N, C-alpha and C positions, 0 to 999 in steps of 0.2 A: 583260321580254318572254319569252314561252314559247320553248322551244328549237326547236319546230316549229309551223307554223301549225295552229290547231285544238286544240292541247294547252294545258291550264290553266297559267297562269304560275307556279303553286306547284311545278311539276316543273322542275328545273334541266336534266335530261337524261334519256335513256332509262333509265339505271340507276336514277334516282330514281323514275321512273314505274313501272317494272317491280317495284321493291321495294315500292312502295305497293300495287300490284295484288296481289302475293303475300301481303303482310301482311294485307290486308283480306279477300280471298276464301279464303285458306287458314288461316293461323294465327288471324286475327281472326274467322272464321266469319261475316263480314258478307254473308250471302247476299242481304240486302235491297239491297245495292249492285250486284248483278248487272246490272240495267238501265242503271246509270250507266257501267259499265266495258265492256260488251259491245255491239258493233254489232248492229243489228237483223238483219243477214244473216250473222252470224258462222257459221263452219264450224270445228268441232273434229274433227280426225282423230286417232284412236289407231291401234293396230296391227291392228284388225279392222274398224272401221266408222267412220262419220262422224255427227256430231250437228250439226243446223242450227238456229240461232235461240237467243236467250238462255234461253228456257224449257228447252229440251233440254240445253243446256250447264249451266245452273244445277242441273238435276236430277242430272246426272252428278257435279257437284262435291259436292252434298249426299249422294249415295250413298257417295262415297269418305270423306267426313268422318264419316258414320254408322258405316261399317265400321271406320274407323281414327281414333277420337277421340284428340285430343292430337297429331295429325300436325304435324310440324315439318319445314321444308325449309331447309337451309343451302346457300347458293349457293357453288359452287366456282369458276365462271367465267361470264363474260358477254362476248359480242361483239355489237356492233350497228353498223348503218350506215343512214343515211337512204336511202329508196328513192324519195322524192318530197319536195316542199317541205312536205308535211303528213303524212308517213308514214315509218316505219322498220321494219326487220326485225332481230330479235335472236335469238341462239342462247344458251341457258343450260344449265348443268349443276348438278345439286343432289345433295347427300347427304341422304336422307330418313330420318326416324325416326318410328316410330309403335308403337302396341300394338293387336293385333287383339282389341279388346274389344267390337265391335259386329257384328250379323248383316248379311247382304246379299251384297256382292260376292264375299266369300271364304267363304261358308257360315256355319255356326254359329261364334260367337266362340271362340277358343282361348286368349286372354289372352297370347299369345306376343309378345315384343318383336321388331320388324322393323327392319331397316336395309337400304336399297337405293338404287341409283342411279336418277336420273330426268334426262331430257334433253328439251329443247323447242326448236322454232323458232316464233316468233310474229311476226305482221304487225299492226302497230298503225297506225291511220289516224284522223287528226283527233281524237285523245284517246280512242279506243276500240279494243278488241281486235277485229280484223276476221277473223283466221284464226289457228289454232294447230295445230301438229303436235306431239303430246306422247307420249312413250314412257317407261314405267317398266320396271324390271327385273322383269317379272311372273314370270319363271321363278324368280328369287331369292325373291320373296314366297311363291310356292307351296311352295318347298322349306322355308322357315322355318316354315310352318304345317303341314308334314307331308302335303302333297297332291301327287299325281302330276301331271305335265304334261297327261296325257290327261283326268284328272278336272277340272283347271282349265279346259281347253279346252271341256269340256262345260258347265261353268258359264257360260263366255263365250257359247257357242252359245245357251244359254237366254235370255241377256240381249240378244241381237242381234235386230233387226227381222226379221219373217218373210221378207220378200222385198224387201230394200232396192234401190232404184234406184241405178245408178252416180252418184256425186257428183263432178262435176268440181272439181278444186282451184282456188281463187282464184289469181290471178297477181300475186305481189308483185315480179315481175322475176326475173332470174337471180342477183342478188347484187351485191357490190361488185367493184372491179377489183384488189383487193389480190392480189399474186402468190402469197401463201401459200394463199389459198383455192383458186386455180387449181391450185397444186401438189398439194394434197390431192385435189381433184376428179379431176385427171388420173391420180393414182396409183391411187385406188380404181377408176376406170373401166378402167384397164388390167388391174388384178387381176381384176375381174369379167369382163373380156374374155378371160381365160385366160392372160394374160402374168404368170404367177406368179413368174417370175424377178425381176421388179422389186422384190419384197419384200426379197430378200437384198441388192439394190443400194441400196435407199432407206430401209430401216429400220435404226436404230441396232442393233448387235449385242446391246445390253442393253436394248432398247426395252421399256417397261412396257405391258402390254395389259390392258384392262378390258372384259370381254365379258359377254353375257347369262348369267344364272345365278350372278352374283357371281364369275365365273371371272377370276382374275388370272394372266396369263401373262407370258412374257418372251421376247423375241428373234424373229427372222424365221421360224424354223421353226414356232413356235406360232401366229404370225400367219397363216402359210400354211395351217395345219391348220384354223383357224377359217373363213377366207374360202372355202377349197375345200369344206368341209362344207356351207356355205350354197349356194354356186353349183352344186355337183354335184346338189343336190336339185331345181334348176330350170334345167337346162342350156339349154333353148330359150327361157327367159323373156327379155324385153327389159329391159335394165338402163339406168337413166337417172339422172344427177346432176341434181336438180331445182333446187337452190339452193346457193350457196356464199358464205361470208364468210371474210375473212382479216384479220389485224391484226398489226402489229409496233409495240409500244409500249414506253416506258421501263420498266425493272425487270421486264419480262416476256419470256419466249422468244417467238419467232414462233409464232402460233396460227392455227388454221383450223377451220371448222365447215361441214359439208355435210349436205344432206338428199337422200336418194336413194330409189329404189324399184326393185323387181323385179316385173314384171307378166307372167304367163304360166302355164304348166302345171307341176304337180308331176309331172315325167316322168323323174326320176332318183333314184338312191339317194344319201342324204346325211343332212342334219340331221333330216329328218322321215320316215325309214324307207323302206320300199318305195314306189315310185312309184304314185300313184293316178290321175293324169291330171287332177286337180282344177285349175280355174282359180283363181289366188290373186293377191293383191297384197301384197307385203312392203314395208312402209314402214320406212326405216332412217334413223338419225342417227349421224353419225360426227364426232368432234372430235379434234384432234391438236395436239401441241406438237412443235416441231422444234429440233434442236441441231446442233452442228458435224458430227456423224456421221450425220445424217439424222433421220427421224421417231423421236422418243424416247419419246413417250407417245401412246397411242391409246385412245379410249373409243368403243365402238360399241354401240348398242342396236337391236334389233328385237324385236317382241312375239311370242315363240315360241308361247304358248298362243293368241294371237289368230290366228296363221297356221294353227295346227292346227284351230282352230274353223272357219276358212274351208274347210279340207279336209274336215272332218266334215260340214259343211253340204252341200257339193257332191257328196259320195259317199253321202249318206243315213245317215251315221254318228251 
């Protein structure tokens, strides 16, 4: 019997299903299977825009494979939970390797080897991918091919639709009831609400931090600097934790994964320079592990060139 209604019996669980999906559409280059894996009304959100329907999503997959032939993704972690009798939501984190040997997304090929972090939240319903929120460390990619953040943002701007209509996110629910997901969600919500003192109280003094640009940090002070730099750029924006997952399993530390967003104006000094007043949406993914002294590892991604592309669009840049 399949592990959920509507899923083929050959998949034993969500891990098996998602591994097959990754292997076929990424490393296997089986773009002919896109209609089999993707729902007719699929929505794929990245850091700057949304793509709707299998054709648009398949085109995006093909463009990335063309620019980065030989792309491989090694999964570091996976959390999943059923959201209905025929559906589940999963959070994944990957170490990705490729060589920039093709034209397109990142300009003329440079031949440079790339390594970067990627994270995703996926909602799968009745054996098909219904929605995905995917982020890659685009800042790290640009740095490795020798391109500035602003130039990369202008490339992204050229690839965005002329006047996209707002795309409402599909609703996979709020997540599971595991306490660790709620712990992480509450912690980040309080940080983004200005209660920065919670970082010193709830982060391990030697916490490992993995942030955009392949930045690796340590401890509460560096965590505070990262979150404050982002929040201070959008001080009046509305922050929301959209979805959360948590897990406590044998042989693993307690873990959690949340999806969040900042929606509002670029009206402060911070990660994106002088305020422009541009309306933006910052999509973010955060995963964490916890230990006896608090949060001991944190991975957070948002798409900095995608955010800057939104600012450039709205300011005529």
